[in-house]
BAKOL-731632 format. One record per residue (C-alpha): residue in one letter; x, y, z. Coordinates in steps of 0.2 Angstrom, whole numbers, padded with zeros to 4 digits, always signed. Each point is the difference from the previous one (the first is absolute). Example, Ala and Ser with C-alpha at 12.3 -4.5 7.8 and 13.67 -1.06 7.14 Angstrom:
A+0062-0022+0039S+0006+0017-0003
This chain:
M+0210+0896-0591A-0007+0012+0012V-0018-0004-0003L+0004-0019+0002L+0008+0003+0016H-0014+0011+0006R-0012-0014-0003L+0012-0012+0009G+0001+0011+0015H-0019+0001+0000S-0002-0019-0001A+0014-0004+0013Y-0009+0012+0012R-0017-0008-0002H+0007-0018+0001R+0013+0004+0013K-0002-0017+0010L+0002-0010-0016V+0016+0010-0005L+0008-0002+0017G-0005-0018+0000I+0008-0004-0017W+0016+0008+0006L+0000-0010+0016F-0004-0016-0009V+0014+0002-0012L+0012+0004+0014A-0005-0015+0010A+0001-0011-0016L+0018+0006-0004I+0005-0003+0018T-0006-0018-0001C+0009-0002-0016V+0016+0006+0007S-0001-0011+0016V-0005-0015-0010F+0011+0001-0015S+0014+0010+0007G+0015+0002-0012K+0018+0005+0003L+0006+0017-0005D+0014-0001-0014D+0014+0013+0002R+0011-0006-0014F+0007+0013-0012S+0001-0007-0018V+0002+0008-0017P-0006-0012-0014G+0010+0000-0016T+0016+0006+0008E+0016-0010+0000S+0001-0002+0019Q-0018-0006+0002G+0002-0013-0014A+0016-0007+0008L-0008+0000+0017D-0015-0010-0007S+0013-0012-0008L+0009-0003+0016S-0016-0003+0010K-0001-0016-0010T+0018-0005-0001L+0006+0006+0017P-0014+0006+0011E+0011+0004+0015A+0009+0013-0010S-0016+0009-0006G-0009-0002+0016A+0000+0010+0016G+0015+0000+0012A+0004+0003+0018Q+0017+0005+0007I+0004-0004+0018V+0014+0012+0004L+0011-0006+0015T+0013+0011+0008A+0013-0006+0013P+0003+0011+0016K+0013+0014-0002G+0017-0008+0000H-0005-0017-0006Q-0003-0009-0016V-0014-0011-0007T+0013-0013-0004E+0004-0003+0018A-0007-0017+0006P-0014+0005+0011Y-0007+0012-0013A+0003-0012-0015A-0010-0013+0010A-0014+0013+0003I-0001+0004-0019A-0001-0018-0004R-0015-0002+0012T-0008+0015-0008V+0002-0008-0017A-0008-0016+0006E-0015+0009+0008A-0003+0011-0015K-0001-0016-0011K-0015-0005+0011A-0010+0015-0004P-0015-0003-0011Q+0001+0003-0019V+0019+0003+0001G+0009-0008-0016E+0018+0002+0005V+0011+0007+0014V+0018+0005-0005D+0013-0001+0014P+0012+0015-0001R+0015-0012+0001A-0006-0008-0016S-0005+0016-0009G+0014+0011+0006A-0012+0013+0007V+0012+0005+0014S+0006+0018+0002A+0018+0004-0003D+0003+0004+0018R-0009-0017+0005S-0012+0009+0011T-0016-0003-0010A-0007-0015-0009I-0016-0001-0011V-0011-0016+0000Q-0009+0000-0016V-0018-0007+0000Q-0008-0003-0017Y-0018-0003-0004P-0007-0008-0016V-0015+0012+0000Q-0002+0019-0001N+0000+0011+0016T-0019+0002-0001E-0002-0019+0001V+0011-0002+0015R-0010-0002+0016T+0002+0010+0015S+0003-0016+0010S+0016-0004-0010V+0007+0018+0002D-0004-0002+0019A+0010-0017+0000V+0015+0008-0008E+0000+0015+0012A-0001-0013+0015A+0015-0009-0007A+0009+0017+0000R-0005+0004+0018A+0006-0017+0005A+0017+0006-0006E+0000+0015+0011K-0001-0012+0016D+0018-0005-0006G+0006+0017+0000L-0002+0005-0018K-0009+0015-0006A-0014-0005-0012S-0011+0009-0012V-0011-0007-0015G-0002+0009-0017G-0003-0004-0018S-0014+0001-0013V-0012-0009+0012Y-0003+0017+0008G-0010+0012-0010S-0014+0012+0001K-0010+0000+0017G-0016+0000-0010V-0017+0008+0006H+0001+0007+0017V-0012+0011+0009G+0007+0007+0016P-0001+0015+0011S+0007+0013-0013E-0014-0005-0012I-0013+0001+0013I+0006+0017+0005G-0001+0005-0018V-0018-0005-0001A-0004+0009+0017V+0008+0016-0007A-0011-0002-0015L-0015-0001+0011L+0006+0015+0009V+0002+0010-0016L-0018-0006-0005V-0007+0006+0017V+0008+0017-0002T-0006+0002-0018F-0018-0005+0003G-0001+0007+0017S-0010-0016+0005L+0006-0017+0007L-0015-0008-0008A+0004+0006-0017A+0019-0005+0002G-0005-0017+0005M-0012-0002-0014A+0014+0005-0012L+0012-0012+0007L-0012-0015+0000P-0003-0002-0019A+0019+0003-0003L+0005-0014+0012I-0013-0012-0007G+0007+0004-0018V+0018-0003+0006A-0005-0017+0008V-0009-0006-0015G+0015+0005-0011L+0013-0008+0011T-0009-0016+0002G-0004-0001-0018L+0018+0002-0004L+0005-0014+0013A-0014-0011-0007L+0009+0000-0017A+0017-0006+0008P-0003-0019-0003A-0002+0003-0018V+0011+0015-0004S+0017+0005+0006I-0002+0015+0012S+0014+0007+0009S-0001+0007+0018T+0005+0017-0006A-0015+0000-0012V-0012-0003+0014T+0008+0013+0011L-0001+0013-0014A-0018-0005-0003L-0004+0003+0018M+0010+0017+0000L-0009+0006-0015G-0017-0007+0004L+0000+0009+0017A+0006+0017-0007V-0011+0002-0015G-0015-0009+0008I+0000+0013+0014D+0003+0014-0012Y-0014-0005-0012V-0013-0002+0014L+0006+0017+0007F-0004+0009-0017I-0017-0007-0002L-0005+0002+0018S+0006+0018+0002R-0010+0005-0015H-0015-0008+0007R+0002+0009+0017Q+0002+0017-0009Q-0017-0003-0009L-0008-0006+0016A+0005+0016+0008R-0009+0010-0013G-0016-0009+0003A+0001-0014-0013D-0011-0016+0002P+0012-0014+0006K-0005-0012-0014E+0002+0013-0014S+0016+0007+0008I+0009-0017+0001A-0005-0004-0018L+0006+0017-0006A+0016-0002+0009T+0003-0017-0007G-0004+0007-0018T+0012+0015+0002A+0014-0004+0012G-0002-0018-0004S+0003+0003-0018A+0017+0008+0005V+0003-0015+0011V-0003-0012-0015F+0011+0010-0011A+0015+0002+0013G-0002-0019+0004T+0001-0005-0018T+0016+0010-0003V+0008-0009+0015I-0006-0017-0007I+0006+0004-0017A+0017+0005+0006L+0002-0015+0011A-0007-0012-0013A+0013+0007-0012L+0014-0008+0011S-0005-0016-0009V+0007+0005-0017I+0018+0000+0008G-0001-0019-0001I+0007-0004+0018P-0013-0012+0008F+0002+0006+0018L-0002+0018-0005T-0015-0005-0010T-0009-0008+0015M+0005+0015+0011G-0007+0012-0013L-0016-0010-0003G-0002-0003+0019A+0001+0018+0004A-0011+0005-0014G-0013-0013+0006A+0000+0008+0018V-0003+0017-0008L-0014-0007-0010I-0008-0007+0015A+0003+0017+0009V-0010+0009-0014L-0014-0012+0001A-0001+0001+0018A-0001+0020-0001I-0014+0000-0013T-0011-0014+0008L+0004-0002+0018V+0001+0019+0004P-0018+0003-0006A-0006-0015+0009V+0009+0005+0017A-0007+0018-0003G-0017-0008-0001F+0001-0008+0017A+0006+0017+0007G-0014+0010-0009S-0001+0018+0006R+0012-0003+0015L+0015+0004-0012T-0007+0018-0002P+0011+0012+0009K-0008+0008+0015P-0005+0019-0003G+0013+0011+0007S+0013-0014+0001R+0017+0002-0007A-0004-0013-0013A-0015+0010-0006R+0010+0017+0000R+0013-0009-0011A-0013-0006-0012A-0007+0018-0001D+0018+0007-0002A+0003-0012-0014E-0015+0007-0009G+0006+0018+0003S-0017+0004+0008T+0007+0006+0017G+0012+0013-0007R+0014-0008+0011T+0017-0004-0008T+0004-0019+0001M+0018-0007+0002G+0000-0005-0018T-0005+0017-0006R+0014+0008+0011W+0013-0012-0006T-0005+0002-0019T+0000+0019+0001W+0017+0000+0008V+0007-0012-0013I-0006+0010-0015A+0004+0017+0007K+0017-0002-0009P-0003-0015-0011L+0017+0001-0009L+0009+0000+0016T-0010-0015+0006V+0003-0010-0015L+0019+0003+0000A+0001-0003+0018V-0009-0017+0000A+0008-0006-0016G+0017+0005+0007I-0003-0010+0016L-0006-0015-0009V+0014+0000-0012T+0012+0001+0014L-0008-0015+0009A+0000-0009-0016L+0019+0002-0003P+0005-0016+0010A-0010-0010-0012T+0013+0002-0014D+0010-0012+0010L-0014-0013+0001R+0006-0018+0001L-0011-0015+0000A+0001-0017+0007L-0010-0013+0010P+0004+0000+0018D+0009-0015+0009N+0004-0004+0018G+0012+0015+0000S-0016+0010+0001A-0007-0009+0015P-0001+0007+0017H+0017+0001+0010A-0007-0012+0014S-0007-0013-0012T+0010-0017-0002E+0001+0002-0019R+0008+0017+0001K+0013-0006+0013A+0004-0014-0011Y+0001+0011-0015D+0012+0013+0008T+0011-0014+0008I+0002-0008-0018S+0004+0017-0007D+0013+0004+0013K+0009-0017+0000F-0002-0007-0018G-0004+0016-0010P-0016+0008-0006G+0000-0011-0016F-0003-0016+0011N-0018+0006+0003G-0004+0001-0018P+0009-0014-0010L-0003-0002-0018L-0004-0017-0008V+0006-0003-0017L-0008-0014-0009A+0012-0008-0013D-0008-0011-0013T+0009-0011-0013N-0016-0005-0008S+0004-0017-0006G+0016-0003+0010T+0004-0015+0012A+0003+0003+0018S+0019+0000-0002T-0001+0013-0014S-0012+0010+0010S+0012-0001+0015Q+0015+0006-0010A-0010+0014-0009G-0006+0005+0018A+0017+0002+0006Q+0005+0010-0015V-0015+0011+0002A+0004+0003+0019Q+0018+0005-0005K-0006+0013-0012L-0013+0007+0012G+0014+0002+0013N+0009+0012-0012L-0015+0012+0000K+0001+0016+0009N-0009+0001+0018V+0001-0019+0002K+0007-0005+0017A-0001-0019-0001V-0007-0013-0012L-0005-0017+0008P+0003-0016-0009P-0014-0006-0012Q-0014-0010+0008P-0009-0014-0011T-0018-0001-0002S-0012-0015-0005D+0003+0005-0018P+0017-0006-0005A+0002+0014-0012Q-0002+0014+0013S+0010+0006+0015V-0002+0015+0011I+0014+0012+0005T-0002+0012+0015V+0008+0017-0003L+0003+0011+0016P+0001+0018-0005A+0011+0012+0010S-0015+0012+0002G-0017-0002+0009P-0016-0006-0009D-0007+0017-0002S+0016+0008-0006V+0001+0008-0017R+0017-0010-0002T-0010-0016+0002D-0012+0005-0013Q+0014+0004-0012L+0008-0017+0004V-0016-0009-0006R+0000+0011-0016D+0019-0005-0002I-0004-0018+0001R-0014+0001-0012K+0012+0010-0012A+0013-0013+0002A-0012-0015-0004P+0003-0001-0019D+0019+0000+0003I-0002-0014+0013R-0011-0010-0011E+0013+0001-0014T+0015-0005+0011T-0008-0013+0011G-0015-0006-0009A-0012+0004+0014S-0014+0013+0000V-0001+0009+0016A-0015+0009+0009V+0001+0010+0016T-0014-0003+0013G-0003-0001+0018T-0009+0011+0012T+0012+0015-0003A-0001-0001-0019V-0019-0002+0000N-0002+0015+0011I+0012+0010-0011D-0011-0005-0015V-0016+0005+0008S+0008+0017+0005N+0006+0003-0018R-0017-0005-0007L-0008+0013+0011S+0012+0013-0003D-0002-0002-0019S-0019+0001+0002L+0000+0016+0011L+0000+0013-0014P-0013-0008-0011F-0011-0002+0015V+0002+0018+0005A-0004+0005-0018I-0016-0011+0000V-0006+0007+0016V+0004+0019-0004G-0009-0003-0017L-0015-0007+0008S-0001+0014+0013L+0001+0013-0015L-0014-0009-0009L-0012-0003+0015L+0002+0018+0007M-0003+0008-0017I-0016-0010-0001V-0006+0005+0017F+0005+0018+0001R-0001+0005-0019S+0017+0009+0001L+0017-0001-0006V+0009+0009+0015I-0007-0011+0014P+0006-0017-0007V+0017+0007-0004K+0001+0008+0017A-0006-0016+0009A+0012-0011-0009V+0015+0011+0004G-0006+0001+0018F-0001-0019+0001L+0017-0002-0007L+0007+0013+0013S-0009-0010+0014V+0007-0017-0006G+0018+0008-0002A-0001+0008+0018S-0006-0016+0007L+0013-0011-0008G+0013+0013+0005L-0004-0002+0018V+0000-0019-0001V+0017+0001-0008A+0006+0012+0014V-0007-0011+0014F+0002-0018-0006Q+0015+0001-0012W+0010+0014+0007G-0005-0004+0018W-0005+0018+0005L-0010-0001+0016A+0001-0019+0000D+0004-0001+0018I-0015+0012+0005L-0012-0009-0012D+0006-0018+0005V+0006-0005-0017P+0011-0015+0002H+0010+0001-0016S+0005+0013-0013G+0001-0007-0018P-0009-0001-0016V-0019+0004+0000V-0012-0014-0002S-0001-0003-0019F-0019+0000-0002L-0002+0015+0012P+0000+0014-0014I-0013-0009-0011I-0011-0003+0015L+0002+0018+0006I-0004+0007-0018G-0015-0011-0002V-0008+0003+0017L+0005+0019+0001F-0007+0003-0018G-0018-0006+0006L+0001+0010+0016A+0006+0016-0009M-0014-0002-0012D-0012-0002+0014Y+0005+0016+0009E+0001+0009-0017V-0018-0004-0004F-0007+0005+0017L+0009+0016+0001V+0000+0006-0018S-0018-0005-0004G-0006+0013+0013M+0010+0013-0008R-0006-0005-0018E-0018+0001+0007E+0002+0018+0007W+0009+0005-0017A-0015-0007-0010H-0012+0010+0012T+0009+0016+0001G+0013+0002-0014R+0012+0007+0013A+0016-0009-0002R+0010+0005+0016Q-0015+0001+0012S-0006-0017-0006V+0016-0008+0006I-0003+0007+0017D-0018-0004+0001G+0002-0017-0007A+0014-0004+0013R-0012+0005+0014H-0011-0015-0004N+0013-0014+0001V+0016+0005+0008R-0006-0007+0017V-0005-0017-0006V+0015-0002-0011T+0011+0005+0015A-0009-0013+0011A+0002-0013-0014A+0018+0003-0002L+0003-0001+0019I-0009-0016+0001M+0010-0008-0015F+0016+0007+0008T-0003-0008+0017V-0006-0017-0007F+0016-0001-0011A+0011+0006+0014G-0008-0014+0011F+0009-0013-0010F+0017+0009+0001P+0005-0008+0017L-0001-0017-0007D+0017-0010+0000D-0003-0005-0018S+0013+0006-0013L-0013+0000-0014I-0014+0009+0009K+0009+0013+0010P+0007+0010-0015I-0017-0002-0009A-0009+0007+0015F+0012+0014+0002A-0001+0005-0019L-0019-0001-0001A-0002+0010+0016V+0012+0015-0005G-0007-0001-0018V-0018+0003+0006A+0005+0014+0011I+0011+0008-0013D-0013-0002-0014A-0015+0006+0010F+0007+0015+0010A+0014+0006-0011V-0007-0004-0017R-0019-0001+0000M-0003+0013+0013T+0014+0012-0003L+0007-0002-0018V-0016-0003-0009P-0009+0016+0006A+0015+0011-0004V+0002-0007-0017L-0019+0002-0004A+0001+0018+0007L+0015+0003-0012A-0009-0007-0015G-0016+0010+0003R-0013-0003-0013G+0012-0011-0010A-0001-0013+0013W-0017-0005-0006W+0003+0001-0019L-0002-0015-0011P+0000+0001-0019A-0018-0002-0007W+0005-0015-0012L+0008-0009+0015D-0015+0003+0011R-0011-0008-0013I+0011-0016-0001L+0002-0003+0019P-0015-0009+0009D-0008+0009+0014L+0002-0011+0016D-0008+0013+0012V+0010-0008+0014E-0007+0012+0014G-0018-0003-0005T-0003+0019-0006S-0015-0005-0011L-0007-0010+0015Q+0002+0015+0011K-0008+0012-0012A-0015-0013-0003S-0002-0001+0019A+0000+0019+0002Q-0012+0002-0015A-0012-0013+0008S+0001+0009+0017A-0004+0017-0009Q-0015-0007-0009A-0006-0008+0016S+0001+0017+0009A-0009+0009-0015T-0014-0013+0000D-0002+0002+0019R-0002+0019-0002K-0012-0002-0015E-0012-0012+0010P-0016+0009+0005R-0004+0001+0018I-0016-0007+0006V-0009+0010+0013S-0013-0008+0011
């Protein structure tokens, strides 16, 4: 692979105008596709094959209003008054009339007809039902409903609008993300000591991100793509794109500082550092693509979309970087005597100065056992909250406090009870019965459901277009993300055989709350198998790369510690509410159900990335000197600075998405930011050197029979480096043997 990438680097350098032109042409073509064939993003959560999804699909045909999106206009009378008073009752009637005029609205239910009036008569809810899913509801329709609510405020009522029509805010690039990229540029400037080099590092990464993002959006008309998938692709594309370019360009500048020819230098950097980039990117892609085996469509598109963004970032790093380096030529060479030149010399150990990486590693391995115990103890302590991890999909209760949907949610919880925000729909089907038989069976089912624990109220059965069907709304006494509501769904399903035997009707629980519960349960059940696959993959890959048993085991344990500590911090902040006010977290409750799997998949690839770049240098020193302890110090000298810069860039990019008022993206950004920081600084730069120092020569041992079986990937391009060194030595020898011609 190193030889192939070496040739690719040569070719991209020579044909730099063509390479850049191809990338820009592809970007322009994708932008044109997005603008001409723009598709709508789909934020539906569905789990094919589950009871709730099957019942919901059935209702979409027989009673679209029940399975479609819904809005709630929550109207509250002034203090000391009631909504049943004549002026306010008239205002509610006008609100109902205005809401009916909104486009796409299927039905508007007057609170006087539905009984949706609070016990103290201070609050009423106008139910707005759509025959389509929330992703198909146009913004103009929601605006019209909100306008109807605002009109009621002129009559003295306090109004807010909530419901399932409000969801993820989608792709958003604001000041915080721009600040993140600016900080990344600053880190690049400090790392390279050159504004030109930093800018040229950022350019290929941004082009790659733009191509990946527009490519994903171009698929929206044909494939269901969620706004969360696009945001995750943007987040990962930025982070890994800048990092991969940094690894190759930093190697190129080190070689230029030693007097290498620019063309040969970028080809060698692409063959060596580029090989590690391809390996690291492949691990991220495999881990993200593995999300598709869970069988949840929105998670599949999320994983494949993010994997595609990483693939584009890898391609940009190994093609665009050599092309851009070709335009810069020798101008990327650090000036003699500059800080960048001294750093390049320090990294090679030719100046005798002690680098930051050398000082840190020496301090870490001075008492390696103490370091291992201290780091492991801290990370295990941080991971303890993860034992209380609860998973759920966010609802309007996670929205910002100032938003209209959050105000509606809180008012409903206070005046009607938390279960009113998460009703369960029970589909009763008598199969071949008549309408009267179905109605009678539905009434019997409703009576039995009312006897279950944690049921606050059961509404009368509602007929559908199928005479054998009826829908019963069950209002839990607990909120939609409560463990008690989850248990109620289980209880209804457990009671289904008895209900069928006594009433003749088969029942199925559905509705948004039941679907979200099924999604979370499916993800919870998939978590441990997914961890096993990822850890097993890491053991195999690192065994192949480093020809060692200790290093893969140490890397896998360190990865699990990083994931555990990150999840522990997520639980403490988002579930327990620690520092919630300081960090502007609007709601404390269960963690986003797909966050752990996303964190594991992404962090796995990044952990392998840092592992390869750090330990490969140590392995190279061990192969040259055979001194186990010193090889850890000398190997760290080469790459600690670059890995530090890479981790800081990733941290700032992920943290740039944290301020978003999006209940899906906010915790994911937090988890990835702290996960990268913990894995890079606590595990890879601290725990890894200490463990290798403790293991000594045993760290590099591999049974001979296993060494023969495993393929040799040569990820860091060692053979290519040796071949280059031999060619240089032969050229020097030839020059010395050439006879001089004296005129």
